[in-house]
N, C-alpha and C positions, 0 to 999 in steps of 0.2 A: 711661311703661311700658305703660299701657293701649293707647296707639296702636301700640306695637311689637307687642304681642300680637295686636291686631286685624289688622294688616297681614300678619303671619305666618299667622294663621288663614285669611285669605282666599287667600293664595297657596300654602300648603303643599301642597295637593292637586295643584298643578302641578309640584312639585319632582321628581317622577319622570317625568311626562309630561303635556304639554298643548299645545294649539295656540297659535300666536303671540299671538292676541288675548287668550287667557286670561292670559298673562304680562303683557301691556301693560296690561290692565284692572286687574290685581290688584297689580302691583309698584309700590311707592312709591319715589321718589328718596330714597336713604339720607340725603342732606344735609338733607332736610325732616322726618326722623323724630327725635323727641325722643331724647336720649342715654340710654343705659342703663349699668348696671354689671354686673359678674360676679355679685354677690350678688342683684340684682334679676332678672337673666336666669335665674339658677339657680332662684329661686322660681317664676318664670313657666313655666319648663320643667317643674318638678314638677307644677304645677297643670294643665298643658295636657292631660294624659290622665287626670285623676282620674275622669272619667265611666266609664272602663274599669277603675278600681280600686275606688273607693267605689261601692257598688251604686246604679245609676241606672235610670230607666225605659227609656231607649232600648237600653242594652246587654242588659237582661234580656228585654224584650218583643220587640224587633225582631231581635236577634242570637241570644241564647242559647235563647230559648223554642223556636225551630224548628230549632235545630242541636245544639249540644254537650250541652245538658241531656237531649236525647233520645238522642243517640248513646251516652251512657254510662248511660242509664236512671236518671239522677238524678231524673227526673220521669216520670210517666205521661202519655200523651196519646192522643187518639182518632186511630186510623189513617186515612190519607187518601192519595189519589194524589199522586205526585211528592214524597213526604215525605222522601226521602233526598237531595234536591238542595238544597244551601244556597241560600237566597234571595239574589237580587242585592243587595237593600238591606242584608241582614245582612252580606254579604261586603264590599261597597264602603264602607259606613259605618265598619266597623272598620278597614279598610285606610286610608281617608282620615284617620281619627283618628290612626293610628300615624304617618303622614307629616306631619301637623301637629306632632305631638310630636317627630319627628325634626328637623323644621325648627327648632324651638326649641333643640334640642341643637346644631345647626350654628351657630345665632346665638350661643349661649354659647361655642362654640369660637372663633368669630370675634372676639368681644369679648376673650376671654382671650388670643388670639394677638397682639392689638394692645397688650398691656401690656409694660412693661419686664421684663427677666429677673428683677429683684428683686421686682417686684409679682406676677409669675407664681409665684414660689417661695412668697410669702406667702399667695397665694390658691389654692394647689395643691389643697387639700381640696375645693374646689368641683368641680373637674374629676374628681377621683377618685370622689366621691360621685355626681355626675351620670352618669358613665359606668357605674358599677355599676347604677344604676337604669335607665339606657338599655338596658343589656345584658339585664337581666331581661325587659324588654318586647320587645326584639328577639328573644330566644329564643322567646317566645310566637308571634310572627308567623312566624318560620321554621318552628316546629312546626305551624302552621296551613297554610302555603303552600309550604314548601320554599324554593327559590331566590327571592330578592327583590332589588330595587334597594336597595343598602345603602351601600357604601363611597363612592360618588359621588352619592348621593341627597341632596336638600335643600340643594343648593349654589347656588341662585339668588342669594341675598343675597351670599354669599361671592364669587360670580362677577360681582358688580356689576350684576346684572340682565340679564346676557347669556343669554337663553333658549337660544340655539343651542348653547351649551356646557354647558347644564344638564340635558340629557336624561341620565338615569341608567342605567348598565349594570347587569346582574344579577350578583350574587355567588352562587356555589354555596353551598347550605345547609351542607355540611360545612366549607367554607372560612370561613364566618361563625362557626361554632362554634369552629373552631381559633383564629381571631383573638380571640374573646371569652375563651376559656379562657387563652390566652397573657397577655392584658392583666389578667384577674382574678388570675392567679397573681402577676403583678408588683405589683398593688395590694395583695394580701394581705401581701406583704413590706414594701412601702412604708409601709403604715399602721402597722406596728410601729415605725417610726423617724421618722415625720413629726412636725414641730413646727409647731403653728398659733399664730401670734401672738395675744396676748390680745384685741386689738381685733377681729381677723378672727374669732376663735372666738365672740365675743359676737354679732356680726352673723350668723354661720353658724347659731347656735342659733335665732335669730329667723326665719331664712329656710328652715330645713330642715323641711319638712312631714312627712318620713318618720320620722326618728330624733331630732328636736329637738336636733341638733348633738352627739349622743352618739357619740364616736369608737369606743367599744367596740362599740356596736350596728352601726356601719358595718363594723367588722371581721367581726362575726358574720354580717351580711348577705352580705358578700363571700364568705366561706368557705362559707356554707350554699348560696349560689347556685352556687359551684363544685361543691359536692357534688351538687346537683341536675343540673347540666349534665353532669358526668362520668358520673353514673349513667345519664342519658338516652342517652348515646352508648356506653355500656360494652359493648354487644353488637356494635357495628359494628367490623369487623376492623381498620380503620385507627386506631381509638381504644382498643382493648382494653388494650393495654399501658400507655398513658398513664393511662387511668382507674384501673387497678389501682394504679399507682405513686403517682399524686397523691392519690387517696383515702386510700391507706395513709399518706402523709405527713401528711395533715390529721388523721386519727384518732390518729396516734401522737405528735402535737405539739400538744395542745390549748391550751397557753399561747401558742404561735406562731400557730396557726390556729384560733382559737376558733369554735365553732358555736353556733347557737341551741339552748339546752339546757333552757329552761323557758318557760312561757307569759309570763313577765315579759320575755323577750327577743323576743317575736313582733314581726316587722317589718310594720308596717301604717300606714295613714294614719287617724288618729283623727278622729272628729267631736266638736267641742266646742260649736259654736254653730249652731243650726238656721237662724239668720238669715244665716249666712255662705254662700258659694258651695259649701262642702264639707259636704254632708249627705246622708243616705240617705232623704230623704222620697219619692224616686221609686221606692224599692224595692217599696212596696206595690202600686202599679199595674203595675210592671214584671214582678213575679213572679206576682201574683194574676190579672191580667186574662186573659180567654180561657182560664181554667183552667190557667194555666202553673205552678201550685203543687201539682198532684196528685202523690201519692206513687206510685212505681213498685212493682210486685209483688215484684221480686227483692230490693230493699233492705228493704222492710217485712217480707217473709217471713223474711229472715235475722235481722233485729232481733227479731222476735217469737219465733222458734224458740230464740234464744240469750239471751233476756231482756236485751237491750242497754239499759243505763241511759240511753243517749242518746235512746231512742225518744221519751219524753214531752217532752224538751227540743227535739228537732228536728221532731217531727210532732204533729198533733192529730187525733183521730178525726173522721170525717165527722159532720155534725149528726144524721144518721139511723142511725148505726152502733152506737148504744148502747154507746159506749166501746171498741169493737173497732177496731183498726188494720187497714185493708184497703188493699192496693195494687192499681193497675190493671194487668191482664195485657196485655202488648203483643201477644199472639197471638190475642186475642179479635177477633171481627168488630166493625167500627166501630159497628154498630147496637146491639150488646150493651154495648159500652163506653159509648155515649151514655146508655143507661138508667142505668147505675151513676153516671155523672157527674151526671145530672139529679136522681137520687134522693138525692144528698148522702150516699152511703154510703162514699165513698172518703176515706181519710186525706189530709190536706194538710200542707204545711210549716207548722210552728207560727208563727202570725202574730206573737205577742208576742216570740218569740225572734228571728225572722228578718225576715219581710217588712214588719212594721209597727214594727220597731225602727229609729226614725229616727237612732239613734246607732250603727248598725251600722258597724264600721270597714271600711276598704278593706284587705283582707288580701293581703299580698305573700308572706311566708314565715312559717311558725310551727313550734313545737317538735315537734308530732306528725309533721308531714311529714318533718322532719329525722331523727327517731327511726326512722321507717319506712325511710328511705333508708339509714341506718346498719345497720339490721337486715338489709337485703338484702345490703349489702357484707359484713358478718360471715358471713352464711349462705354466700355464694359463696366466702368465704375459708376456710371450714371451721371457723369459730369459733362453734359452736352455742350455747354459753353466752352469749356477748355478743350474738348474734343474738336469742336469746330475751329477754334483758334489754331490749334496744332496742325490740323488738316490744311487750312489755308496757308499757314506759314510754310508747310512742306511744299505746297505748289509753288509759292513764290521763290523758295530756295532752289527748287528744281529748275525753274525757268532761268534764274540767275546763273545756276551752275552750267547749264548747257551753253549759254552765251559767253560765259567766262572761258569755257574750254576753247571756244573759237579764238579768243584773244591770245592763246598760247601757240596757235598754229603757225607753221612756216609755209603753209600751202594756201593758195587762193583759187584753185582750179574750179571750185564750185561757185565762184563769183562773190561779190560783196554781200555781206549779211546785214540786213537792216535790223538795228537793235529793237528789242521788245520795249514797248512803252508801258507806263503804269496803267494807262487806260485799257490797253489790250489785256493786261493781266487781270485787272478788275472785271472786265467784261467776261473773261474766261471763267473766273471764279463764280460769277453770277449766272453762267449759262445753265439752262435747265438740266443738262446731263451731268453737270459738275456741282451745282449748288448744294450746299449742305442742308439748307433749309427746305429744299424741294424734296429731299428724301424723307419719307415719313416713318420708316421703321429702322430698328437697330441693324438688321441685316442689310438694308439698302445703304445705310451709312457706312457699314463695314465694307460693302462692295465698292463704295466710292474711294475709301482709303486704299483698298487692295488694288484697284485699277490705277490709281495715281502712283502707287509704289511700283507697279509693273511697268508703267510707261517710263518712270524715272530710272529703273534698273536697266531697261532695254538690253543692249548687248554689252553694257559696261559692267554690270554685276550679275551675270547669269546664274551663278551658283545660288546666290541669295534669292534671286527671283524664282528659281525652280522650287526652292525650299518653301518660300512663302505662298506660292500658288498651290502647292500640294497641301500645306497646312490649312489654308483657308478655303480651299476649293473656290477661290475667287481670284480674278475673274474666271469665268468658265469658257472653255474652248471647244470647238468642234474640229474633229480630225477625220480624215478618210480612213476607214477601217481596212487594215491589211489582212484580208482573209487568207492570203497565201502563207501566213506565218502564224505560229502559235501566239506570238506577241502581237496582238491585233491593234493595240493602241500604245501610246507612250508608257514607259515603265514607271514604277514608283521608286525605283532605286537603281543604282549600278550593282552588278554582281562583283564578287571578289575575283581578281585576276587569276588566270590559270596557273601562274607560277606558285601561288599559295597551295593549290591542290597538289602540285607535284612535289614541292620541297618542304612544305610545312604541314604535311598531311595530317599528323596526329592532332595538332592544334586546330587545324581547319575543320576537322570533323565535329568540333563542338558547336560550330555555327552553320554547318552545311545545310541543315533543314530549313533555315531561314534565308539562305542565300538564293533568293529567287527574285526575278524582276517584278513579280506581282505582289511581293510582300512589302507592306508599308513600314516606314521608319516609326519608331515608338511614339513620336509626337504627332503623327499624322492620324488623328482619331476620327476625322469626319468622313 
């Protein structure tokens, strides 16, 4: 199994595009590779992208620190030239990791396709679960880049090592969403009737890094992911009717289409053993190095003004701030920002709860996110009472979530954390800047939902946060304009890595005209 993983990891970056020598150097003769099984390949597939699920150094320091965390002002940073152009390393590394991951999925498909019909039926749960997980991460890449090589990508092994037939064409971003939504709807129904043989179920439980073989959680993951995707595309004209109908079906049939409804249902990859390959020990350097953990002014001001119970769980005051939480203003001159940073007056993300919590889970979807998505649906459907209930449930779930994270931590360098009380939570929900009833328009209430979602996502789910803030244009941010660069403000997307221009030239040309930082993803219509 290790050999299979190694070969795929070497060659996966070539699955979308590479020169001939890259393929010949990296591809191994299938007859010389140790045999695998669906269950082992499933586990290898889940493991292959954990560095972009469980907090890791590279993702946080190289990718997120200079891109998404800034674009949504989840963090504060010192202004500099060229700050709104995503770095080549950040873009290409995340891209390459996704295609390594996609290659593992293709290998799973290949192994499964070689089974007898009877064995395929018995092992069907592996393909359903793998595809749900694969679509979750495919959505993220589409939301970052737009059109990508997808339906024909990662086929080198399937094509028997024939590199000439393995250059992947690009799929339109809306087409990918359509395919994923079609399949997820089918899986949602199939999971209600699937029968998993006892022996298969036992092995599935041992190999499933996400839900431990719990079929109910896979149902909730599937339907919650549908809810997220349908909401994401709900303002795009081609998807409006579908989104309204299918979300309506989901919310009206909770027994058929169950959703994540409490923090006990959260879909995540847990850390159990720091000696294993799945741990969050790289989170500290990934978030803290080069001041990547500084609090932004907008978030801190909002939490201070409204006495947010999450404040002390999520952040800690600067060492020289005398207990006061201060966020960095993105409109300040760099020299003035530098003084505040060096004087240790700025708040930072709570080390014990977040960055030095070696048991921090890899979060995929959770109850608060689902509640906020439901609140938006009910609001747009004119059901104000249900929208309010879901909104307030999301706040309560988010508060509980951050305090729960602290219970996992093996670090107490930030000092003891006083638990949030029911009275604190109630007072927060009733605060003028938070209260549902105090908002008098639909837009004002949508802004409440968007702001709570943004706070909840923070640095934990930055890809989702960036997608949602672009889709809604809420909350709104102010940035210092970079007049020294053509990209004067944060981009609307990542561009395609240079490797595609070089090695997959013919296919890339089909999307070259849309591959610009200033072009919006199709669902971003506001």
